[in-house]
RODO-2510 file (C-alpha; in nm, 4 decimals, decimal comma):
residues 492
     n   res          X          Y          Z
     1     m     6,1356   -11,0376    10,1828
     2     v     6,5117   -11,0152    10,1512
     3     g     6,6624   -11,3304    10,0042
     4     t     7,0120   -11,4717    10,0321
     5     d     7,0845   -11,3650     9,6723
     6     v     7,0791   -10,9942     9,7681
     7     r     7,4257   -10,8414     9,7413
     8     c     7,5674   -10,5723     9,9644
     9     l     7,8932   -10,3754     9,9240
    10     a     8,0200   -10,1793    10,2228
    11     v     8,2984    -9,9258    10,2738
    12     c     8,4017    -9,8879    10,6366
    13     q     8,7139    -9,7413    10,7976
    14     d     8,6766    -9,9062    11,1391
    15     e     8,7439   -10,2761    11,1817
    16     l     8,4903   -10,3030    11,4646
    17     v     8,2172   -10,1581    11,2403
    18     i     8,3098   -10,4036    10,9630
    19     r     8,2854   -10,7020    11,1953
    20     m     7,9536   -10,5810    11,3392
    21     l     7,8039   -10,5305    10,9927
    22     d     7,9292   -10,8716    10,8840
    23     e     7,7488   -11,0283    11,1807
    24     i     7,4280   -10,8287    11,1353
    25     l     7,3872   -10,8634    10,7587
    26     l     7,4777   -11,2303    10,7219
    27     p     7,3080   -11,4620    10,6306
    28     g     7,0400   -11,2338    10,4857
    29     f     7,2841   -11,0711    10,2439
    30     e     7,5903   -11,1608    10,0434
    31     v     7,8247   -10,9048    10,2020
    32     e     8,1557   -10,7772    10,0628
    33     f     8,3727   -10,5006    10,2086
    34     i     8,5958   -10,2624    10,0130
    35     v     8,8946   -10,1291    10,2100
    36     d     9,2015    -9,9299    10,1062
    37     n     9,4224   -10,0511    10,3907
    38     r     9,6287   -10,3601    10,3031
    39     p     9,6988   -10,4814    10,6629
    40     l     9,3308   -10,4420    10,7508
    41     s     9,2357   -10,6286    10,4335
    42     r     9,4671   -10,9159    10,5302
    43     r     9,3288   -10,9403    10,8855
    44     l     8,9698   -10,9430    10,7657
    45     h     9,0435   -11,2055    10,5006
    46     e     9,2062   -11,4304    10,7613
    47     a     8,8958   -11,3848    10,9812
    48     g     8,6713   -11,5131    10,7012
    49     v     8,5313   -11,1750    10,5954
    50     t     8,4832   -11,1236    10,2208
    51     v     8,7003   -10,8227    10,1405
    52     t     8,8410   -10,6432     9,8344
    53     l     9,1412   -10,4104     9,8406
    54     g     9,0855   -10,0894     9,6436
    55     d     9,0280    -9,7159     9,6542
    56     p     8,6515    -9,6613     9,6996
    57     r     8,6869    -9,2990     9,5849
    58     r     8,7588    -9,4219     9,2323
    59     t     8,4683    -9,5193     9,0075
    60     e     8,6664    -9,8057     8,8500
    61     t     8,6913    -9,9761     9,1910
    62     w     8,3123   -10,0034     9,2002
    63     l     8,2939   -10,1101     8,8375
    64     k     8,5439   -10,3899     8,9068
    65     a     8,3243   -10,4968     9,1980
    66     d     8,0461   -10,5539     8,9417
    67     i     7,8030   -10,3178     9,1079
    68     g     7,4466   -10,3201     8,9796
    69     p     7,1288   -10,1130     9,0315
    70     s     6,9993   -10,3657     9,2876
    71     t     7,3248   -10,3796     9,4870
    72     c     7,2949   -10,2276     9,8348
    73     v     7,5882    -9,9975     9,9158
    74     i     7,6722    -9,8947    10,2732
    75     i     7,9195    -9,6130    10,3366
    76     e     8,0427    -9,5490    10,6878
    77     d     8,0608    -9,1859    10,7941
    78     n     8,2552    -9,1522    11,1181
    79     g     8,2814    -8,7735    11,1003
    80     r     8,6524    -8,7713    11,0155
    81     r     8,6436    -8,7989    10,6357
    82     n     8,3893    -8,6292    10,4113
    83     p     8,2172    -8,9032    10,2069
    84     r     8,1317    -8,6744     9,9123
    85     k     8,3963    -8,8137     9,6707
    86     l     8,3050    -9,1658     9,7646
    87     l     7,9350    -9,0977     9,7035
    88     e     8,0145    -8,9430     9,3663
    89     a     8,2214    -9,2463     9,2628
    90     v     7,9627    -9,5037     9,3631
    91     r     7,6800    -9,3046     9,2027
    92     d     7,8812    -9,2723     8,8786
    93     a     7,9279    -9,6499     8,8808
    94     g     7,5499    -9,6964     8,8641
    95     a     7,4493    -9,7650     9,2240
    96     a     7,0918    -9,6741     9,3171
    97     l     7,0531    -9,8120     9,6702
    98     i     7,3045    -9,6122     9,8755
    99     y     7,3061    -9,5801    10,2545
   100     v     7,5271    -9,3576    10,4694
   101     l     7,5830    -9,5115    10,8114
   102     a     7,6652    -9,2504    11,0756
   103     v     7,9071    -9,3824    11,3383
   104     g     8,0560    -9,2014    11,6377
   105     a     8,0821    -8,8286    11,5748
   106     v     7,7901    -8,8030    11,3375
   107     p     7,8220    -8,5071    11,0969
   108     t     7,5644    -8,2454    11,1788
   109     g     7,4555    -7,9043    11,0684
   110     k     7,5652    -7,7533    10,7408
   111     r     7,7683    -8,0524    10,6128
   112     a     7,4854    -8,2992    10,6667
   113     e     7,2404    -8,0675    10,4913
   114     e     7,4805    -8,0256    10,1988
   115     l     7,5112    -8,4030    10,1592
   116     r     7,1341    -8,4427    10,1583
   117     d     7,0925    -8,1637     9,9030
   118     e     7,3603    -8,3058     9,6721
   119     f     7,2573    -8,6716     9,7113
   120     p     6,8814    -8,6670     9,7786
   121     d     6,8363    -9,0398     9,7061
   122     v     7,0894    -9,1450     9,9691
   123     v     6,9375    -9,2826    10,2898
   124     h     7,1017    -9,1798    10,6176
   125     l     7,1049    -9,4246    10,9091
   126     s     7,2619    -9,4224    11,2522
   127     m     7,4584    -9,7118    11,4005
   128     s     7,2013    -9,7549    11,6758
   129     e     6,9348    -9,8358    11,4167
   130     l     7,1179   -10,1514    11,3098
   131     f     7,0234   -10,3434    11,6208
   132     g     6,6465   -10,3108    11,5873
   133     g     6,6214   -10,4417    11,2341
   134     p     6,5423   -10,1148    11,0501
   135     l     6,8441   -10,1541    10,8226
   136     l     6,7247   -10,4866    10,6842
   137     t     6,3702   -10,3521    10,6597
   138     e     6,4883   -10,0425    10,4761
   139     f     6,7022   -10,2475    10,2364
   140     s     6,4127   -10,4782    10,1615
   141     r     6,1757   -10,1883    10,1018
   142     s     6,4272   -10,0132     9,8773
   143     l     6,4704   -10,3250     9,6657
   144     t     6,0945   -10,3632     9,6354
   145     r     6,0578    -9,9956     9,5457
   146     a     6,3212   -10,0273     9,2718
   147     r     6,1453   -10,3377     9,1380
   148     v     5,8029   -10,1709     9,1323
   149     q     5,9418    -9,8650     8,9571
   150     q     6,0788   -10,0951     8,6867
   151     y     5,7300   -10,2434     8,6389
   152     q     5,5767    -9,8992     8,6188
   153     r     5,8244    -9,7767     8,3562
   154     y     5,7891   -10,0928     8,1484
   155     f     5,4076   -10,0806     8,1455
   156     s     5,3774    -9,7012     8,1122
   157     d     5,3632    -9,6889     7,7308
   158     a     5,1094    -9,9705     7,6911
   159     e     4,7611    -9,8676     7,5826
   160     r     4,5901   -10,1886     7,7000
   161     v     4,7133   -10,4191     7,9760
   162     l     4,5631   -10,7538     8,0729
   163     i     4,5942   -10,8724     8,4313
   164     m     4,5177   -11,2413     8,3981
   165     l     4,3791   -11,4600     8,6786
   166     h     4,3404   -11,8367     8,7054
   167     n     4,0095   -12,0029     8,6196
   168     d     3,7252   -11,9467     8,8657
   169     p     3,9320   -11,6857     9,0535
   170     d     3,9296   -11,6830     9,4313
   171     p     3,9649   -11,3857     9,6708
   172     d     4,3443   -11,3733     9,6497
   173     a     4,3413   -11,3649     9,2694
   174     l     4,0638   -11,1021     9,2579
   175     a     4,2280   -10,8795     9,5182
   176     s     4,5686   -10,9164     9,3542
   177     g     4,4204   -10,8024     9,0245
   178     l     4,2897   -10,4833     9,1879
   179     a     4,6193   -10,4288     9,3697
   180     l     4,8370   -10,4716     9,0602
   181     r     4,6190   -10,2250     8,8721
   182     n     4,6942    -9,9794     9,1535
   183     v     5,0665   -10,0651     9,1496
   184     l     5,0837    -9,9965     8,7753
   185     r     4,8864    -9,6721     8,8228
   186     r     4,6200    -9,7873     8,5794
   187     t     4,2436    -9,7523     8,5526
   188     k     3,9901   -10,0270     8,4833
   189     a     3,9759    -9,9030     8,1239
   190     t     4,3511    -9,9415     8,0612
   191     a     4,4200   -10,2490     8,2767
   192     i     4,1604   -10,5222     8,2293
   193     i     4,1255   -10,7958     8,4914
   194     g     4,0449   -11,1138     8,3006
   195     a     4,0028   -11,4897     8,3311
   196     m     3,9203   -11,7705     8,0908
   197     q     3,6580   -11,9088     8,3267
   198     g     3,4684   -11,6637     8,5437
   199     v     3,3698   -11,6610     8,9083
   200     t     3,1237   -11,9334     9,0180
   201     r     3,1634   -11,9977     9,3907
   202     p     2,9008   -11,8257     9,6054
   203     e     3,1425   -11,6525     9,8437
   204     n     3,3547   -11,5275     9,5515
   205     l     3,0489   -11,4079     9,3610
   206     r     2,9455   -11,2232     9,6741
   207     m     3,2885   -11,0583     9,6911
   208     v     3,2734   -10,9593     9,3224
   209     n     2,9264   -10,8073     9,3639
   210     l     2,9908   -10,6266     9,6910
   211     l     3,3216   -10,4793     9,5744
   212     d     3,2104   -10,4230     9,2140
   213     i     3,4994   -10,6175     9,0619
   214     h     3,4580   -10,6851     8,6916
   215     v     3,6361   -10,9920     8,5509
   216     e     3,6464   -10,9843     8,1724
   217     p     3,6175   -11,3193     7,9903
   218     v     3,9301   -11,3817     7,7792
   219     t     4,0578   -11,6519     7,5462
   220     i     4,4038   -11,7509     7,4316
   221     e     4,3243   -11,5912     7,0960
   222     s     4,2229   -11,2601     7,2555
   223     l     4,5541   -11,2193     7,4398
   224     k     4,7129   -11,0658     7,1303
   225     e     4,4745   -10,7708     7,1647
   226     y     4,6731   -10,6462     7,4654
   227     d     5,0049   -10,4608     7,4659
   228     r     5,1249   -10,6110     7,7951
   229     l     5,0268   -10,9294     7,9803
   230     a     5,0596   -10,9765     8,3560
   231     m     4,9545   -11,2671     8,5770
   232     v     4,8789   -11,2640     8,9485
   233     d     4,8308   -11,5646     9,1770
   234     v     4,9043   -11,7977     8,8852
   235     q     5,1878   -11,8848     8,6451
   236     p     5,1741   -11,9644     8,2716
   237     h     5,2189   -12,3421     8,3227
   238     y     4,8624   -12,3454     8,4588
   239     f     4,7373   -12,2857     8,1039
   240     g     4,9334   -12,5737     7,9535
   241     d     5,1517   -12,4835     7,6560
   242     a     4,9291   -12,1957     7,5453
   243     i     5,1401   -11,9167     7,7011
   244     d     5,5194   -11,9335     7,6972
   245     r     5,6064   -11,5654     7,7355
   246     i     5,4707   -11,3021     7,9702
   247     d     5,5621   -10,9548     8,0865
   248     l     5,5036   -10,9887     8,4609
   249     v     5,4254   -11,2714     8,7042
   250     i     5,3493   -11,2150     9,0735
   251     d     5,2619   -11,5315     9,2651
   252     h     5,3080   -11,7096     9,5960
   253     h     5,3047   -12,0647     9,4618
   254     p     5,6261   -12,2576     9,3891
   255     e     5,7988   -12,1384     9,0741
   256     q     5,7333   -12,3483     8,7655
   257     p     5,9490   -12,3785     8,4505
   258     g     5,8528   -12,3646     8,0850
   259     y     5,8077   -11,9927     8,0198
   260     t     5,9990   -11,6668     7,9993
   261     a     5,9022   -11,3471     8,1810
   262     v     6,0355   -10,9944     8,1652
   263     f     5,9696   -10,9589     8,5393
   264     k     5,8977   -11,2227     8,8030
   265     d     5,8213   -11,1902     9,1733
   266     i     5,7490   -11,5368     9,3074
   267     r     5,7592   -11,5943     9,6842
   268     p     5,6359   -11,9410     9,7878
   269     d     5,7052   -11,8700    10,1554
   270     y     5,4299   -11,6054    10,1589
   271     g     5,0757   -11,7022    10,2558
   272     s     4,9098   -11,5029     9,9769
   273     t     4,9852   -11,3054     9,6635
   274     s     4,8021   -11,0118     9,8205
   275     t     5,0758   -10,9971    10,0840
   276     i     5,3393   -10,9501     9,8123
   277     l     5,1349   -10,6735     9,6521
   278     t     5,0798   -10,5030     9,9860
   279     e     5,4582   -10,4710    10,0100
   280     h     5,4688   -10,3332     9,6556
   281     l     5,2059   -10,0685     9,7311
   282     r     5,3725    -9,9690    10,0576
   283     a     5,7169    -9,9464     9,8961
   284     v     5,6008    -9,6720     9,6574
   285     d     5,3718    -9,5060     9,9148
   286     a     5,0667    -9,5723     9,6987
   287     n     4,7246    -9,4608     9,8128
   288     i     4,5247    -9,7794     9,8792
   289     s     4,1505    -9,7278     9,8447
   290     e     3,9062    -9,8779    10,0941
   291     r     3,7778   -10,1142     9,8257
   292     t     4,1237   -10,2505     9,7406
   293     a     4,2252   -10,2737    10,1071
   294     t     3,9045   -10,4639    10,1866
   295     a     3,9643   -10,7075     9,9018
   296     m     4,3271   -10,7663    10,0024
   297     l     4,2488   -10,8072    10,3717
   298     y     3,9759   -11,0611    10,2899
   299     a     4,2178   -11,2408    10,0549
   300     i     4,4919   -11,2740    10,3174
   301     k     4,2376   -11,3920    10,5720
   302     s     4,0917   -11,6419    10,3242
   303     d     4,4182   -11,7820    10,1872
   304     t     4,5692   -11,8384    10,5311
   305     l     4,2395   -11,9600    10,6867
   306     f     4,2746   -11,6617    10,9195
   307     f     4,6376   -11,7572    10,9910
   308     n     4,5607   -12,1214    11,0704
   309     r     4,7367   -12,2316    10,7522
   310     q     5,0792   -12,1388    10,6085
   311     t     5,1492   -11,7948    10,7521
   312     n     5,4546   -11,5754    10,7381
   313     r     5,5494   -11,2781    10,9525
   314     v     5,4933   -11,0602    10,6455
   315     d     5,1338   -11,1861    10,6145
   316     l     5,0645   -11,0645    10,9666
   317     e     5,2316   -10,7308    10,8920
   318     a     5,0282   -10,6869    10,5734
   319     f     4,7066   -10,7749    10,7580
   320     s     4,7874   -10,5221    11,0337
   321     y     4,8629   -10,2508    10,7782
   322     l     4,5460   -10,3085    10,5741
   323     y     4,3047   -10,3546    10,8653
   324     p     4,2468    -9,9842    10,9454
   325     l     4,2081    -9,9084    10,5719
   326     a     3,9454   -10,1775    10,5063
   327     d     3,5722   -10,2110    10,5683
   328     a     3,5460   -10,4879    10,8288
   329     a     3,1662   -10,4982    10,8075
   330     l     3,1853   -10,5655    10,4356
   331     i     3,4259   -10,8530    10,4966
   332     r     3,1771   -11,0093    10,7385
   333     k     2,9077   -10,9867    10,4679
   334     m     3,1368   -11,1578    10,2158
   335     e     3,2115   -11,4376    10,4591
   336     g     2,8442   -11,4998    10,5240
   337     s     2,7821   -11,7011    10,2062
   338     e     3,0058   -12,0025    10,2740
   339     i     2,7301   -12,2549    10,3540
   340     t     2,4594   -12,3212    10,0958
   341     l     2,1987   -12,5978    10,0695
   342     e     2,3659   -12,7232     9,7506
   343     r     2,6978   -12,7598     9,9276
   344     l     2,5365   -12,9336    10,2229
   345     e     2,3855   -13,1898     9,9847
   346     y     2,7341   -13,2865     9,8699
   347     v     2,8610   -13,2956    10,2286
   348     l     2,5809   -13,5427    10,3093
   349     k     2,6612   -13,7469     9,9992
   350     a     3,0260   -13,7701    10,1086
   351     h     2,9181   -13,8625    10,4610
   352     r     2,7023   -14,1483    10,3320
   353     g     2,9542   -14,2882    10,0834
   354     g     3,2904   -14,1853    10,2264
   355     v     3,5303   -14,3971    10,4284
   356     l     3,7548   -14,2910    10,7174
   357     a     4,0487   -14,5244    10,7731
   358     d     4,3722   -14,4476    10,9603
   359     q     4,2894   -14,0782    10,9762
   360     v     4,2394   -14,0550    10,5966
   361     f     3,8884   -13,9681    10,4722
   362     c     3,8109   -14,0520    10,1076
   363     a     3,4866   -13,9950     9,9180
   364     f     3,3619   -14,0003     9,5596
   365     l     3,0803   -13,7551     9,4916
   366     g     2,9859   -13,8735     9,1441
   367     p     2,8818   -13,6187     8,8799
   368     s     2,8988   -13,2579     8,9991
   369     p     2,7556   -12,9541     8,8174
   370     r     3,0271   -12,7308     8,9637
   371     e     3,3869   -12,7980     9,0523
   372     d     3,3835   -12,5924     9,3726
   373     f     3,1654   -12,8517     9,5542
   374     i     3,4627   -13,0910     9,5574
   375     p     3,7228   -12,8755     9,7416
   376     y     3,4479   -12,7480     9,9707
   377     v     3,3713   -13,1039    10,0845
   378     a     3,7432   -13,1777    10,1248
   379     d     3,7849   -12,8678    10,3452
   380     f     3,4707   -12,9514    10,5437
   381     f     3,5759   -13,3033    10,6413
   382     l     3,9273   -13,1931    10,7374
   383     q     3,7594   -13,0284    11,0381
   384     v     3,6287   -13,3655    11,1629
   385     e     3,7958   -13,5136    11,4698
   386     d     4,0665   -13,7736    11,3913
   387     v     4,0818   -13,6730    11,0235
   388     k     4,4317   -13,5746    10,9102
   389     w     4,3860   -13,6175    10,5319
   390     t     4,0851   -13,5764    10,3024
   391     i     4,0757   -13,6935     9,9407
   392     v     3,7507   -13,6084     9,7656
   393     a     3,6772   -13,6678     9,3966
   394     g     3,3927   -13,5940     9,1580
   395     v     3,3245   -13,5908     8,7873
   396     v     3,2896   -13,2502     8,6230
   397     g     3,2156   -13,2784     8,2525
   398     d     3,4332   -13,5599     8,1262
   399     s     3,7095   -13,5167     8,3873
   400     l     3,7734   -13,6540     8,7329
   401     v     3,8589   -13,3723     8,9748
   402     v     4,0468   -13,4757     9,2891
   403     s     4,0929   -13,2368     9,5841
   404     v     4,3409   -13,3282     9,8553
   405     r     4,3747   -13,1618    10,1934
   406     n     4,5789   -13,2287    10,5042
   407     l     4,6677   -13,0398    10,8185
   408     g     4,9835   -12,8923    10,6707
   409     y     5,2395   -13,0789    10,8795
   410     t     5,2065   -13,4251    10,7244
   411     k     5,3475   -13,5555    10,3985
   412     n     5,3099   -13,3416    10,0891
   413     a     4,9652   -13,3326     9,9237
   414     g     5,1094   -13,1849     9,6061
   415     e     5,3589   -13,4697     9,5830
   416     f     5,0722   -13,7181     9,6201
   417     v     4,8714   -13,5893     9,3225
   418     r     5,1801   -13,5462     9,1076
   419     r     5,2949   -13,9024     9,1742
   420     y     4,9697   -14,0669     9,0686
   421     f     4,8076   -13,8251     8,8243
   422     s     5,0614   -13,5935     8,6569
   423     n     5,1269   -13,8407     8,3726
   424     i     4,7575   -13,8631     8,2799
   425     g     4,6311   -13,5117     8,3559
   426     s     4,7175   -13,1904     8,5389
   427     a     4,8268   -13,2192     8,9009
   428     g     4,9916   -12,9848     9,1464
   429     g     4,9832   -12,8181     9,4827
   430     h     5,1632   -12,7639     9,8091
   431     r     5,2009   -12,9544    10,1321
   432     a     4,8547   -12,8806    10,2697
   433     m     4,6395   -12,8547     9,9564
   434     a     4,6505   -13,0064     9,6094
   435     k     4,4385   -13,0823     9,3083
   436     a     4,4355   -13,3108     9,0053
   437     v     4,2178   -13,2928     8,6953
   438     v     4,2239   -13,6131     8,4899
   439     p     4,0170   -13,7060     8,1826
   440     m     3,7989   -14,0030     8,2787
   441     r     3,9256   -14,1889     7,9741
   442     a     4,2856   -14,1570     8,0959
   443     f     4,1849   -14,2520     8,4518
   444     r     4,0198   -14,5715     8,3269
   445     e     4,3179   -14,6606     8,1098
   446     k     4,5500   -14,6403     8,4100
   447     f     4,3285   -14,7749     8,6892
   448     g     4,0755   -14,9919     8,5069
   449     d     3,7041   -14,9066     8,4917
   450     p     3,6011   -14,8755     8,8561
   451     s     3,2487   -14,7944     8,9643
   452     g     3,1775   -14,4901     9,1782
   453     e     3,2265   -14,6776     9,5054
   454     e     3,5434   -14,8364     9,3694
   455     i     3,6876   -14,4938     9,2773
   456     g     3,6705   -14,3917     9,6427
   457     a     3,8326   -14,7195     9,7470
   458     k     4,1057   -14,6732     9,4859
   459     l     4,1870   -14,3268     9,6156
   460     q     4,2002   -14,4654     9,9684
   461     a     4,4442   -14,7357     9,8548
   462     l     4,6651   -14,4817     9,6767
   463     a     4,6718   -14,2618     9,9867
   464     h     4,7802   -14,5461    10,2119
   465     e     5,0406   -14,6599     9,9613
   466     f     5,1774   -14,3042     9,9518
   467     l     5,1805   -14,2629    10,3293
   468     a     5,3173   -14,6122    10,3961
   469     h     5,6715   -14,5171    10,2943
   470     d     5,7265   -14,3713    10,6412
   471     g     5,4259   -14,5347    10,8053
   472     m     5,1592   -14,3185    10,9653
   473     r     5,4129   -14,1600    11,1963
   474     e     5,4093   -13,8339    11,0003
   475     v     5,0304   -13,8235    10,9927
   476     r     5,0175   -13,8410    11,3710
   477     s     5,3126   -13,6120    11,4428
   478     p     5,2298   -13,3082    11,6587
   479     k     5,1766   -12,9847    11,4735
   480     s     5,4506   -12,8129    11,6681
   481     e     5,7171   -13,0544    11,5469
   482     v     5,7086   -12,9819    11,1751
   483     r     5,6819   -12,6454    11,0071
   484     s     5,4138   -12,6248    10,7369
   485     e     5,4848   -12,5068    10,3847
   486     s     5,2867   -12,2739    10,1564
   487     e     4,9251   -12,3573    10,0819
   488     e     4,8045   -12,5012     9,7592
   489     v     4,6779   -12,3675     9,4354
   490     k     4,3573   -12,2675     9,6077
   491     s     4,1368   -12,5415     9,4802
   492     r     4,1672   -12,4240     9,1234
***
């Protein structure tokens, strides 16, 4: 998706075209016009248009404009002046994303063919195409294509690549691993998909088995065995201080500090990481296999709760693109394992011991053999009538795991766990979903030594304290009034 930090330089001879482009491209781009007419430059400046006076047929003019390989360049061709010298100058200055905009008497025949032969990487557009959005779409795709080609070149000389997932990877992480392997043009022998803790949840195990996805167990010590390290659907902060440098990060969660990366593509306004990677694959016209398309389609569907949670226009576009490439019957089989007797036992336990007060449901499940029971119960009770928040906790090993859910338009779940638990454990998430993992020793030191029933009551008290800052008005606000943010760290 094009961000406001994308820069565009345009050379136009007609004032009307300049003003139209300025209207169309703002605010999606930082737009600057280069003109060689001083009176026109003065008029545009007085009208608030960003303009530079200079001769665009001279390479130094473009160098002074600080052009870069990711700068979009638009050159108007009105049929009166051959743009060849201008194209040569801008290409010599290092531009890679060049567009010729045909206006009025569009050059046809031999001259147009000569331009295409001499400048094969230049994209030709007509003025009429500006009004339907193709220009912005084409710019965005070109930027993504340039970015992906950088990844491919950087990873091309590596013998072994590790694509690292978060612990107990979910569908989005698994699908993103397959997709990035495809993006990097690697095989399963040269690009290993790995995680420190493997897949345990029934629906994810079903996905792994049906799609034959192998997740290699890795450790911090084993990372040095790989020539390049990439992460998808997760960032290095997730692993504490163990990883402070990485080659590539692709994620849809909010960007976190504390590490350096050669390449980063982090888009928290996207509903899934698979959506980002769909754009990457499309930008380089990659062949997406049925297996990868099925995994990615299932991931987008899963991460957005079939578009009932944080969803972007691009998520819908990715879903529509992948749907005819995927095996819909296989997706139905993967979805069929959600409910198990074990999970129902924990739902019943929460029902017996949980408390619903002021639209907030809290429950303590006690010891749990697997972490995934806790977010499952939190998701389950969010479907109950009059429930706007669920806070469910359980003890896994020697840690208290807290899963928080809300309907996505109330106060921020991630802010809740960070406020109360980040100083004694790990805590994070988004508006609709969040999670904290706290050593029981640290929990007792901060909150005393509550019994199981008292832990549930304590969580209920913390929730009401958190929500009381603005009363329960936000909890009861209609869904249409407040736009939801990105979903959480997927119950990691």
